[in-house]
TORDO-371082 format. One line per 2 residues: number of its first residue (from 1); for each residue x, y, z of C-alpha. Coordinates in nm, 2 decimals, always signed. Layout:
% TORDO-371082
NUM = X,Y,Z; ...;
END
This chain:
% TORDO-371082
1 = -1.99,-0.57,-2.94; -1.85,-0.23,-3.07;
3 = -1.61,+0.00,-2.90; -1.88,+0.23,-2.78;
5 = -2.05,-0.03,-2.58; -1.71,-0.15,-2.44;
7 = -1.63,+0.20,-2.33; -1.97,+0.22,-2.17;
9 = -1.92,-0.11,-1.99; -1.58,-0.02,-1.87;
11 = -1.70,+0.33,-1.75; -1.98,+0.17,-1.56;
13 = -1.75,-0.08,-1.40; -1.52,+0.20,-1.29;
15 = -1.80,+0.40,-1.15; -1.94,+0.10,-0.97;
17 = -1.60,+0.01,-0.83; -1.56,+0.37,-0.69;
19 = -1.91,+0.36,-0.54; -1.85,+0.02,-0.38;
21 = -1.51,+0.12,-0.23; -1.66,+0.45,-0.12;
23 = -1.95,+0.26,+0.05; -1.70,+0.02,+0.22;
25 = -1.49,+0.31,+0.35; -1.79,+0.51,+0.47;
27 = -2.01,+0.25,+0.63; -1.78,-0.05,+0.70;
29 = -1.49,+0.09,+0.90; -1.35,-0.04,+1.22;
31 = -1.44,+0.13,+1.54; -1.25,+0.46,+1.57;
33 = -1.01,+0.52,+1.85; -1.17,+0.71,+2.14;
35 = -1.01,+1.02,+2.27; -0.81,+1.00,+2.59;
37 = -0.67,+1.26,+2.82; -0.32,+1.13,+2.81;
39 = -0.11,+0.86,+2.66; -0.11,+0.64,+2.98;
41 = -0.49,+0.64,+2.97; -0.49,+0.43,+2.65;
43 = -0.20,+0.21,+2.75; -0.30,-0.15,+2.82;
45 = -0.22,-0.30,+3.15; -0.01,-0.62,+3.15;
47 = -0.31,-0.82,+3.25; -0.50,-0.70,+2.94;
49 = -0.25,-0.83,+2.69; -0.32,-1.17,+2.54;
51 = -0.09,-1.45,+2.65; +0.20,-1.56,+2.43;
53 = +0.13,-1.83,+2.18; +0.23,-2.11,+2.40;
55 = +0.00,-2.02,+2.68; -0.32,-1.95,+2.48;
57 = -0.56,-2.23,+2.55; -0.59,-2.46,+2.25;
59 = -0.32,-2.28,+2.05; -0.04,-2.48,+1.90;
61 = +0.29,-2.47,+2.09; +0.57,-2.26,+1.95;
63 = +0.83,-2.45,+1.75; +1.10,-2.42,+2.02;
65 = +1.27,-2.70,+2.20; +1.24,-2.52,+2.54;
67 = +0.91,-2.50,+2.73; +0.69,-2.22,+2.61;
69 = +0.71,-1.90,+2.82; +0.42,-1.86,+3.06;
71 = +0.48,-1.49,+3.15; +0.24,-1.26,+2.97;
73 = +0.42,-1.05,+2.71; +0.37,-0.68,+2.73;
75 = +0.14,-0.47,+2.51; +0.19,-0.10,+2.56;
77 = +0.38,+0.04,+2.85; +0.18,+0.13,+3.16;
79 = +0.39,+0.44,+3.23; +0.65,+0.66,+3.07;
81 = +1.01,+0.64,+3.18; +1.29,+0.87,+3.07;
83 = +1.26,+0.98,+2.71; +1.58,+0.93,+2.50;
85 = +1.60,+1.15,+2.19; +1.80,+1.01,+1.89;
87 = +1.87,+1.23,+1.59; +2.00,+1.08,+1.26;
89 = +2.02,+1.20,+0.90; +1.68,+1.04,+0.82;
91 = +1.50,+0.99,+1.15; +1.42,+1.17,+1.47;
93 = +1.35,+0.88,+1.71; +1.23,+0.87,+2.08;
95 = +1.31,+0.57,+2.30; +1.13,+0.51,+2.64;
97 = +1.34,+0.36,+2.91; +1.02,+0.20,+3.05;
99 = +1.04,-0.12,+2.86; +1.31,+0.01,+2.62;
101 = +1.05,+0.06,+2.35; +1.07,+0.28,+2.04;
103 = +0.77,+0.50,+2.08; +0.81,+0.79,+1.83;
105 = +0.97,+0.82,+1.49; +0.96,+1.12,+1.26;
107 = +1.07,+1.08,+0.89; +1.28,+1.39,+0.82;
109 = +1.26,+1.38,+0.44; +0.88,+1.37,+0.44;
111 = +0.66,+1.66,+0.53; +0.30,+1.63,+0.64;
113 = +0.21,+1.89,+0.38; +0.41,+2.05,+0.10;
115 = +0.64,+2.32,+0.21; +0.55,+2.28,+0.58;
117 = +0.78,+2.21,+0.87; +0.61,+1.92,+1.05;
119 = +0.74,+1.59,+0.94; +0.55,+1.26,+0.91;
121 = +0.54,+1.08,+1.24; +0.51,+0.71,+1.16;
123 = +0.55,+0.59,+1.52; +0.37,+0.77,+1.80;
125 = +0.25,+0.69,+2.14; -0.02,+0.97,+2.16;
127 = -0.38,+0.87,+2.20; -0.48,+1.00,+1.85;
129 = -0.22,+0.80,+1.66; -0.09,+0.51,+1.86;
131 = +0.17,+0.29,+1.69; +0.48,+0.17,+1.88;
133 = +0.75,-0.09,+1.82; +0.84,-0.30,+2.12;
135 = +1.10,-0.58,+2.18; +1.23,-0.77,+2.47;
137 = +1.29,-1.10,+2.64; +1.07,-1.35,+2.82;
139 = +1.19,-1.63,+3.05; +1.03,-1.92,+3.23;
141 = +1.24,-1.81,+3.53; +1.04,-1.57,+3.74;
143 = +1.18,-1.22,+3.74; +1.48,-1.32,+3.52;
145 = +1.37,-1.10,+3.22; +1.27,-0.73,+3.20;
147 = +0.89,-0.69,+3.24; +0.67,-0.45,+3.05;
149 = +0.75,-0.17,+3.28; +1.11,-0.26,+3.36;
151 = +1.32,+0.05,+3.39; +1.62,+0.05,+3.16;
153 = +1.90,+0.29,+3.20; +2.08,+0.51,+2.94;
155 = +2.41,+0.68,+2.97; +2.27,+0.98,+2.79;
157 = +1.93,+1.15,+2.73; +2.01,+1.25,+2.38;
159 = +2.22,+1.11,+2.09; +2.30,+1.28,+1.76;
161 = +2.46,+1.13,+1.45; +2.76,+1.35,+1.37;
163 = +2.85,+1.47,+1.02; +3.04,+1.18,+0.85;
165 = +2.94,+0.93,+1.12; +2.82,+0.61,+0.96;
167 = +2.66,+0.44,+1.26; +2.51,+0.55,+1.59;
169 = +2.46,+0.30,+1.87; +2.23,+0.36,+2.17;
171 = +2.26,+0.12,+2.47; +1.99,+0.06,+2.72;
173 = +2.07,-0.16,+3.02; +1.87,-0.36,+3.28;
175 = +1.97,-0.60,+3.56; +1.84,-0.84,+3.81;
177 = +2.10,-0.88,+4.09; +1.89,-1.15,+4.26;
179 = +1.91,-1.38,+3.95; +2.24,-1.24,+3.83;
181 = +2.11,-1.14,+3.49; +2.21,-0.84,+3.29;
183 = +2.04,-0.73,+2.97; +2.17,-0.48,+2.72;
185 = +1.94,-0.36,+2.45; +2.13,-0.19,+2.17;
187 = +1.97,+0.02,+1.89; +2.20,+0.08,+1.60;
189 = +2.11,+0.35,+1.34; +2.29,+0.36,+1.01;
191 = +2.33,+0.67,+0.79; +2.12,+0.66,+0.48;
193 = +1.90,+0.37,+0.61; +1.55,+0.33,+0.75;
195 = +1.66,+0.00,+0.91; +1.72,+0.00,+1.28;
197 = +1.92,-0.30,+1.41; +1.82,-0.42,+1.76;
199 = +2.03,-0.66,+1.97; +1.94,-0.80,+2.30;
201 = +2.24,-0.93,+2.49; +2.19,-1.15,+2.80;
203 = +2.48,-1.19,+3.04; +2.44,-1.47,+3.30;
205 = +2.63,-1.38,+3.62; +2.43,-1.64,+3.82;
207 = +2.49,-2.00,+3.90; +2.21,-2.16,+3.70;
209 = +2.15,-2.17,+3.33; +1.91,-1.90,+3.19;
211 = +1.66,-2.00,+2.92; +1.42,-1.76,+2.74;
213 = +1.29,-1.62,+2.41; +1.33,-1.29,+2.23;
215 = +1.01,-1.13,+2.11; +0.91,-0.83,+1.90;
217 = +0.58,-0.67,+1.85; +0.40,-0.38,+1.69;
219 = +0.09,-0.23,+1.87; -0.14,+0.03,+1.72;
221 = -0.50,+0.17,+1.72; -0.71,+0.20,+1.41;
223 = -0.69,+0.52,+1.21; -0.95,+0.78,+1.27;
225 = -1.27,+0.73,+1.06; -1.33,+0.97,+0.77;
227 = -1.56,+1.26,+0.81; -1.92,+1.15,+0.80;
229 = -2.08,+1.23,+0.47; -2.32,+1.05,+0.25;
231 = -2.13,+1.20,-0.05; -1.86,+0.94,-0.02;
233 = -1.77,+0.97,-0.39; -1.64,+1.32,-0.31;
235 = -1.34,+1.17,-0.12; -1.01,+1.09,-0.28;
237 = -1.06,+0.74,-0.42; -0.69,+0.66,-0.38;
239 = -0.75,+0.65,-0.01; -1.01,+0.38,-0.06;
241 = -0.76,+0.18,-0.27; -0.47,+0.20,-0.03;
243 = -0.47,-0.06,+0.24; -0.42,+0.03,+0.61;
245 = -0.37,-0.25,+0.85; -0.15,-0.55,+0.95;
247 = +0.05,-0.76,+0.71; +0.30,-1.04,+0.73;
249 = +0.52,-1.24,+0.50; +0.69,-1.58,+0.48;
251 = +0.86,-1.75,+0.18; +0.59,-2.02,+0.20;
253 = +0.28,-1.81,+0.25; +0.40,-1.51,+0.07;
255 = +0.25,-1.16,+0.13; -0.06,-1.15,+0.34;
257 = -0.28,-0.88,+0.48; -0.47,-0.86,+0.80;
259 = -0.74,-0.59,+0.81; -0.84,-0.45,+1.14;
261 = -1.18,-0.63,+1.14; -1.00,-0.96,+1.08;
263 = -0.78,-0.95,+1.39; -1.07,-1.10,+1.60;
265 = -1.22,-1.32,+1.32; -0.91,-1.49,+1.18;
267 = -0.62,-1.42,+1.41; -0.27,-1.49,+1.29;
269 = -0.10,-1.80,+1.42; +0.19,-1.93,+1.20;
271 = +0.54,-2.07,+1.24; +0.75,-1.88,+1.00;
273 = +1.11,-1.90,+0.87; +1.26,-1.58,+0.73;
275 = +0.95,-1.37,+0.74; +0.84,-1.03,+0.88;
277 = +0.54,-0.86,+1.04; +0.43,-0.51,+0.98;
279 = +0.16,-0.24,+0.99; +0.13,-0.08,+0.66;
281 = -0.05,+0.24,+0.53; -0.03,+0.45,+0.22;
283 = +0.33,+0.54,+0.14; +0.48,+0.41,+0.48;
285 = +0.54,+0.09,+0.67; +0.67,-0.02,+1.01;
287 = +0.80,-0.38,+1.01; +0.98,-0.61,+1.25;
289 = +1.22,-0.85,+1.08; +1.34,-1.14,+1.29;
291 = +1.68,-1.28,+1.25; +1.72,-1.50,+0.95;
293 = +1.74,-1.88,+0.97; +1.61,-1.87,+1.33;
295 = +1.25,-1.93,+1.28; +0.97,-1.74,+1.46;
297 = +0.61,-1.78,+1.59; +0.39,-1.51,+1.44;
299 = +0.06,-1.42,+1.61; -0.19,-1.14,+1.63;
301 = -0.44,-1.02,+1.89; -0.68,-0.75,+1.96;
303 = -0.78,-0.60,+2.30; -0.97,-0.30,+2.44;
305 = -0.82,-0.06,+2.69; -1.06,+0.19,+2.83;
307 = -1.29,+0.13,+2.52; -1.01,+0.18,+2.28;
309 = -0.94,-0.11,+2.04; -0.57,-0.21,+2.01;
311 = -0.42,-0.43,+1.75; -0.11,-0.64,+1.81;
313 = +0.13,-0.82,+1.57; +0.39,-1.03,+1.76;
315 = +0.69,-1.25,+1.67; +0.84,-1.49,+1.92;
317 = +1.19,-1.63,+1.84; +1.32,-1.97,+1.93;
319 = +1.43,-2.05,+2.28; +1.79,-2.01,+2.36;
321 = +2.00,-2.07,+2.68; +2.28,-1.89,+2.85;
323 = +2.51,-2.09,+3.07; +2.65,-1.94,+3.40;
325 = +2.93,-1.69,+3.32; +2.84,-1.68,+2.96;
327 = +2.64,-1.43,+2.73; +2.43,-1.46,+2.42;
329 = +2.29,-1.20,+2.18; +1.97,-1.21,+1.98;
331 = +1.94,-0.98,+1.68; +1.65,-0.84,+1.48;
333 = +1.58,-0.54,+1.26; +1.30,-0.27,+1.25;
335 = +1.22,-0.09,+0.93; +1.04,+0.24,+0.98;
337 = +1.02,+0.45,+0.67; +0.87,+0.51,+0.32;
339 = +0.77,+0.23,+0.09; +1.07,+0.27,-0.15;
341 = +1.10,-0.06,-0.33; +1.48,-0.06,-0.34;
343 = +1.51,+0.01,+0.03; +1.24,-0.24,+0.12;
345 = +1.39,-0.53,-0.08; +1.74,-0.46,+0.07;
347 = +1.59,-0.47,+0.42; +1.42,-0.81,+0.39;
349 = +1.31,-1.06,+0.12; +0.95,-0.99,+0.03;
351 = +0.93,-0.66,+0.22; +0.89,-0.48,-0.12;
353 = +0.55,-0.65,-0.14; +0.42,-0.41,+0.13;
355 = +0.39,-0.18,-0.17; +0.06,-0.34,-0.24;
357 = -0.02,-0.35,-0.61; -0.28,-0.63,-0.57;
359 = -0.35,-0.88,-0.85; -0.14,-0.67,-1.09;
361 = +0.19,-0.70,-0.90; +0.36,-0.90,-1.17;
363 = +0.29,-0.62,-1.42; +0.30,-0.33,-1.18;
365 = +0.65,-0.39,-1.04; +0.83,-0.37,-1.39;
367 = +0.62,-0.06,-1.47; +0.73,+0.11,-1.15;
369 = +1.09,+0.02,-1.23; +1.06,+0.18,-1.58;
371 = +0.90,+0.48,-1.42; +1.19,+0.53,-1.18;
373 = +1.44,+0.50,-1.47; +1.25,+0.76,-1.67;
375 = +1.25,+1.00,-1.37; +1.63,+0.97,-1.35;
377 = +1.64,+1.10,-1.70; +1.38,+1.37,-1.68;
379 = +1.40,+1.46,-1.31; +1.03,+1.53,-1.32;
381 = +0.77,+1.27,-1.22; +0.50,+1.42,-1.45;
383 = +0.73,+1.39,-1.75; +0.82,+1.04,-1.65;
385 = +0.45,+0.95,-1.64; +0.40,+1.09,-1.99;
387 = +0.71,+0.91,-2.13; +0.60,+0.58,-1.97;
389 = +0.26,+0.60,-2.14; +0.44,+0.68,-2.47;
391 = +0.64,+0.37,-2.43; +0.34,+0.16,-2.35;
393 = +0.15,+0.30,-2.65; +0.45,+0.23,-2.87;
395 = +0.46,-0.13,-2.75; +0.09,-0.18,-2.83;
397 = +0.09,+0.03,-3.15; +0.03,-0.27,-3.38;
399 = -0.26,-0.39,-3.17; -0.41,-0.04,-3.15;
401 = -0.37,-0.01,-3.53; -0.57,-0.33,-3.58;
403 = -0.83,-0.20,-3.34; -0.87,+0.14,-3.50;
405 = -0.88,+0.00,-3.85; -1.17,-0.21,-3.75;
407 = -1.35,+0.09,-3.60; -1.29,+0.28,-3.92;
409 = -1.45,+0.01,-4.12; -1.74,+0.00,-3.88;
411 = -1.77,+0.38,-3.91; -1.78,+0.35,-4.29;
413 = -2.06,+0.09,-4.26; -2.26,+0.29,-4.01;
415 = -2.51,+0.45,-4.27; -2.57,+0.11,-4.43;
417 = -2.62,-0.06,-4.09; -2.87,+0.21,-3.99;
419 = -3.06,+0.15,-4.30; -3.09,-0.22,-4.23;
421 = -3.20,-0.14,-3.88; -3.47,+0.08,-4.01;
423 = -3.58,-0.17,-4.28; -3.60,-0.46,-4.04;
425 = -3.71,-0.28,-3.73; -3.99,-0.53,-3.67;
427 = -3.79,-0.84,-3.76; -3.48,-0.88,-3.55;
429 = -3.37,-1.22,-3.69; -3.37,-1.08,-4.04;
431 = -3.19,-0.77,-3.93; -2.92,-0.97,-3.76;
433 = -2.88,-1.20,-4.07; -2.86,-0.90,-4.30;
435 = -2.60,-0.73,-4.08; -2.39,-1.06,-4.08;
437 = -2.40,-1.08,-4.46; -2.29,-0.72,-4.48;
439 = -2.00,-0.78,-4.24; -1.89,-1.09,-4.45;
441 = -1.92,-0.90,-4.78; -1.72,-0.60,-4.65;
443 = -1.48,-0.82,-4.44; -1.56,-0.63,-4.13;
445 = -1.57,-0.78,-3.78; -1.72,-0.57,-3.50;
447 = -1.55,-0.79,-3.24; -1.21,-0.74,-3.39;
449 = -1.19,-0.39,-3.25; -1.25,-0.51,-2.89;
451 = -0.99,-0.79,-2.87; -0.68,-0.57,-2.90;
453 = -0.82,-0.34,-2.64; -0.89,-0.63,-2.40;
455 = -0.52,-0.73,-2.43; -0.40,-0.38,-2.33;
457 = -0.64,-0.33,-2.04; -0.44,-0.53,-1.78;
459 = -0.13,-0.31,-1.84; -0.32,+0.02,-1.79;
461 = -0.50,-0.12,-1.49; -0.16,-0.22,-1.35;
463 = -0.03,+0.13,-1.39; -0.32,+0.26,-1.17;
465 = -0.19,+0.11,-0.84; +0.17,+0.22,-0.93;
467 = +0.06,+0.59,-0.95; -0.15,+0.55,-0.63;
469 = +0.10,+0.37,-0.41; +0.44,+0.51,-0.53;
471 = +0.57,+0.72,-0.24; +0.80,+0.89,-0.50;
473 = +0.50,+1.07,-0.64; +0.39,+1.20,-0.29;
475 = +0.39,+1.58,-0.31; +0.60,+1.57,-0.63;
477 = +0.55,+1.89,-0.85; +0.49,+1.87,-1.22;
479 = +0.46,+2.20,-1.40; +0.26,+2.53,-1.41;
481 = -0.03,+2.50,-1.16; +0.03,+2.13,-1.07;
483 = +0.25,+2.15,-0.76; +0.16,+1.81,-0.62;
485 = +0.09,+1.50,-0.84; -0.05,+1.31,-0.54;
487 = -0.33,+1.56,-0.48; -0.63,+1.66,-0.71;
489 = -0.58,+1.93,-0.96; -0.67,+2.25,-0.77;
491 = -0.83,+2.42,-1.07; -0.99,+2.10,-1.22;
493 = -0.82,+2.17,-1.56; -0.70,+1.81,-1.61;
495 = -1.05,+1.65,-1.55; -1.21,+1.90,-1.79;
497 = -0.94,+1.82,-2.05; -1.01,+1.45,-2.00;
499 = -1.38,+1.51,-2.07; -1.30,+1.69,-2.38;
501 = -1.09,+1.41,-2.51; -1.36,+1.16,-2.43;
503 = -1.61,+1.36,-2.64; -1.37,+1.37,-2.93;
505 = -1.32,+0.99,-2.90; -1.70,+0.95,-2.91;
507 = -1.72,+1.15,-3.23; -1.47,+0.91,-3.40;
509 = -1.62,+0.59,-3.25; -1.90,+0.42,-3.45;
511 = -2.22,+0.39,-3.25; -2.35,+0.08,-3.43;
513 = -2.67,-0.07,-3.28; -2.69,+0.17,-3.00;
515 = -3.04,+0.25,-2.88; -3.14,+0.60,-2.77;
517 = -3.10,+0.52,-2.40; -2.74,+0.40,-2.44;
519 = -2.67,+0.71,-2.66; -2.78,+0.94,-2.38;
521 = -2.57,+0.75,-2.12; -2.27,+0.78,-2.35;
523 = -2.31,+1.15,-2.39; -2.33,+1.19,-2.02;
525 = -2.02,+0.98,-1.95; -1.76,+1.25,-2.02;
527 = -1.93,+1.48,-1.76; -1.97,+1.19,-1.51;
529 = -1.60,+1.09,-1.54; -1.48,+1.45,-1.51;
531 = -1.68,+1.47,-1.19; -1.51,+1.16,-1.05;
533 = -1.17,+1.25,-1.19; -1.19,+1.58,-1.01;
535 = -1.11,+1.38,-0.69; -0.83,+1.17,-0.85;
537 = -0.46,+1.26,-0.78; -0.33,+1.49,-1.06;
539 = -0.06,+1.22,-1.16; -0.33,+0.97,-1.22;
541 = -0.55,+1.19,-1.43; -0.23,+1.30,-1.62;
543 = -0.18,+0.93,-1.71; -0.54,+0.89,-1.83;
545 = -0.52,+1.21,-2.04; -0.19,+1.12,-2.20;
547 = -0.32,+0.78,-2.29; -0.65,+0.91,-2.42;
549 = -0.48,+1.18,-2.62; -0.24,+0.94,-2.78;
551 = -0.52,+0.70,-2.86; -0.73,+0.98,-3.01;
553 = -0.44,+1.09,-3.24; -0.37,+0.74,-3.35;
555 = -0.74,+0.67,-3.41; -0.77,+0.99,-3.61;
557 = -0.46,+0.90,-3.82; -0.58,+0.54,-3.89;
559 = -0.93,+0.65,-3.97; -0.80,+0.91,-4.21;
561 = -0.58,+0.64,-4.38; -0.87,+0.40,-4.41;
563 = -1.10,+0.66,-4.56; -0.83,+0.77,-4.81;
565 = -0.78,+0.42,-4.92; -1.15,+0.36,-4.96;
567 = -1.18,+0.69,-5.16; -0.89,+0.58,-5.39;
569 = -1.07,+0.24,-5.46; -1.39,+0.42,-5.58;
571 = -1.21,+0.67,-5.80;
END
C-alpha cells in the first residue's frame, strides 16, 4: 500500500462518516416538540408522571431502609406561581414558588450570537425549549411533603448579588400545620461558580416521627428538528458529532449517555453512589449532583403531554427520619453552565466527562489541557491551535521523517515501476515478482511509509473532538476575517487553501500502482474535501491546514535531501 491509496482510503472514510452522521441527523431524529400556546399547556399533570422507582410494577426497590414512597413524584409544574428573580455575577435565574423549581437560567458570559445582547438560556420553561430543574421531598405520610403544585413563600421577589458579596442565599418556605411539618428550600449561589447548592430542611413540629426521601430531577423536551433538506451534508458536521440528550455517571459504571430514543427502549434504573444525572448539549450542561456518600436511585422516564414528548432523569436519595421537635437537612448541588473542564471536575467527580470526546478521551483530555496552556501564553485560540499542531508535529518528527524518506524512495522508483507494469501488463504474477525484486534490490518498502502515519492518526483524530467540543473556542476570534473559530469561514478562504495544500501533497506523493480510475478520484479529492470543509468550523479547518502545511514542508525537505543524496552517489 502506498501513501496515495492510504490518503484515498482515509478521505473516503471521512466522507462516508459525514454522510452517515448527516443521514442519522436528518432522518433518524426524535419526534420534535409540538408548539403550544403557553407553558402550562405542555406541563404534565401529576397523574401523567411515572411513579417513583419503588412503585413501578416489577422495578427493583430503592436501596433505602424505609418503605419506598408511594406518592407520585412531580414532573413539570401544573401552574405558575410567583416568579423569583435572582441575579448573580454569572447567572440570571428564575425560581417558581409553585413547587420551588428552578425554571429559567441565563448564562451572562455567553451570548447567543457574537456581539449580541441575548444570553444563552440553558434552563427554560417555555414550550419551544423546555428544560427545568426540580427538587423536593416525598413522604409515606399523606400530605406531609410539598406536592408538585405546593405553593412556597419567599420574603422577596428579587435577589441580587451585591459587589463584593461572595454568596447569595434564597429561602423558599412551605408548611403543613395539620401534620406539623415545615420545609425550607434554600438555594445558595456562589460568586464565580456555576454550582448552585440546594438544601431541603425539614422541621417536625408534630407529635409523630416524619420519614421521607429527597429527590431531584431534570425534565426536558427534545430539541427542534433541523430544517428539512436532502442536502444534509450542507449542515455543520460538528452539530452531528455533538451529543444532545441525557447522561449519568457513577464510579462503577463511569460515564453513560442516554439518547432521547433510548429513554423508552432502555430506561435507566441504577443504584448509584457518588454519581450525577444530567442533560448535555454542545458546550453546556445541566446536572444534578446528589450528596456524596449518601447513595441514590437513578431512573429515567418518558411521557407525552398534549402530544409533546417529555424526558425525565430522576435521583431519589435514601430515606431519612425526623423525630418530633427535631430537624434534618438534605443537601444536593445543581451545575448549570458551560462545559469548562476545570469547573466541571471541581463540581463533581466525573462531571468533566460530560465534555464528550468519545473513544479518544484518554488522548483528547491531555491535548485540551495543552491547548488551554498555550492560550494562556498567546491569548488567541487560533494561535494556540497552530502552536499545538507544531508541538504534535515536533513530537512525531522522527516518525514523519521515516515516512517521507520511504515516499521519496518510492518516488525515485516510480519510472522503473511503471516500466515493469507496462512490460508485464498481461502477467500480474510476474509483475508482482519483478516489483518485489526491485524493492529488495533498492531497499525500499512501500508499506514503511504507511506505518508511521498510522501511529499518528489517533492523535490527530483525538484533536478533532477537542476543537468541536471545547466551549472555550465558541465565538472566539482569530485574525483578519476570522471572527469566530466555531463558525465556518465566511469567505471560504481556509477550505480553498486546504484544497491547494492537498494538490501540492499529491504532486509530491508517488502514485505507484494506481489505475486511471483511482487517479481521477484522487484528483477530485481536493475539490470534494474543500466542499465539505466549507461547512466545518474555522478552528477545525485551521488545524487541518496547519497540519497539512507542516507535513508538506517536511515532505518537500526530506524528498530534496534524498534526491540530493542519490545524485551525489551517481556522480
